[in-house]
C-alpha angles and dihedrals in degrees: 000000000000089000091055093050090047089053091050090050092050091047092052091048090050091052091049091048092050090049091051093048092048089058092048099047129038123199120179130180122186112206097172118119095245098032088243095161096059133051125255118246091254092060092045092054092048091053092047089058093053108089100177130067121276116219123199122192112193118198102202136135117250119276119262102200093182090064095040095255106143104146095131092050089048090055091049091051092046095050090045087075089059093043091058087066099033115027097189094073107120127198126199124182123210124180110226087205092059095037105035095151093053091047090052092048091051092051096245112174106172137029110263096030114153128210112207117199127191129160091352090303120115138193134178127232125187128206140293097052134151134205094276092054095051094042091050088052091052090050090054091051090048097048112111099185111077096171114122126247109246120207131195113238141173099062101080094274123165100266122229088215098039127119100202119110092252095045125095097232097125090049088050091052091053091050090052090052087054090057102263123141126205134227128187108200117194102226092189089069107026120081092228143351104287113259090212091074121096096216143343121240117208106187109188107296113216097205130039119283108234119256090245093054093043091054091052091051091049091050090049088054093046089052094056103271122156118236135195107196122186118189129191095185142000093269102108093197096225096321095104093122090053090052091047091052089054094044086239128170126181123193122243093216126067130236114265119201115178091182089071089078087074088069096046095261130117127251093266090067114084131186126220110249100174137023124205126244101270138120089254094057104025107127089000106141104158119120115247128189134207132192119214095354124182129211114257127196132171133189125214116212136190089250098054097030096215120161107209126206128184112232113178132027119187140179102035088177096038139062147228112259111240126239118279097018116145119239094252090051097053095084091058118076112235112194092202095054109019130074119226118236154283092082124192112228103171137050135185120208127192137167141166109264117188104306097336138057126255124211136192132178125193122186124186092221131055097180096073089078095041124114087259096058107021093100094047113112112303098337093118093047092050093048094050091046088055093050092046090052093047090049091052095246095127092156090064094057102115144118108289119242110253124220115254118252116219122212108226124195112212114203115204114239097236117112095245093056093044091051091048092051091046091050094049093047096047092042090067092039100047118351101055094045089048092050091049089049093051091046091050093047091049092050091048092048092048093052092046091051091049 
């Protein structure tokens, strides 16, 4: 008898101990196909950079479980993924039916709307929303630099708002979701490049920039302005003095990478094999691809004070076509003219200017951020990391959260397919449990009879 009570006591103590340990340590494992129950690394890194509490006020009517209305519980489950990483995320529910005046004052438009507050800054988000939507909102609330991104226009550049395949419109949309604003200064009219802008984007002009405009861009650079320069060839389109100020050189020949044919691409497409040691590319391990890239080098001097870092090396098994080679000769490596890979196609320059830092990025390829290539590998992530660094938001340099992809099963409409789907579904719902019940009852009856 004493032994039995002792066993019960030990069992209770074990249950208490397990309960205590479960509160002290959390272990989660997501076995869903799209990892929809855990956050992506990009979201985790964003949360880790947010030091203050996040407050969410959800204006939603109360759940009616009997009628399948479980929106509030769905929000709790969704935010729980964020709370596992950051425990000072607070949720408050308010029914717009019970508090109509408050909902009106807060600008609530739809049932389920959420107000997210961080560092005394707020933003609204309306359902339905996924991880990428909420994380982008948090990035916008975190962003310290509110200066707009300026872009040069009027010379056939790849437009940040454009919809053509070669434009950068999709990249521009992603930047807007991250909280950036755009400005398009007309340098033919303005006395100088506006100082209010955070950086100037020069995206591969197709015709020469006028001398007047080029001088204003050079002066902007000399006065500490940040520049993001994308080049599709070594024709600087009137910006030769700007390149000279940066100590910049761009190759005439393009990068050739025969190994790209393994992935269904042609030899003009090259893949990044190595990233330099720099805040933009530290811990960046996504594959990026570039079409028709050129080698880019820059030289810092005592006079200009630039510190130069290599960013992207491509075509480890390829080469850089030498100057003067004919088109039909470019696919054949010539030791006397060509340069063996890997080839560096991007540089980052920075220096101390007065009391602030100045930053410049030059990439020998503009197409990697175009609508054609923005979804390829890590092109989007690399581009946003570059913009964040240029804008001075180093803490936001991270891998971007990717949208979840659902796996949908489409059932054909013919009677045979519908019956098969019905049979499979109801087999797990009724038939298999009934068979297991009968089998279990039979086994029990057989043992009892024996």
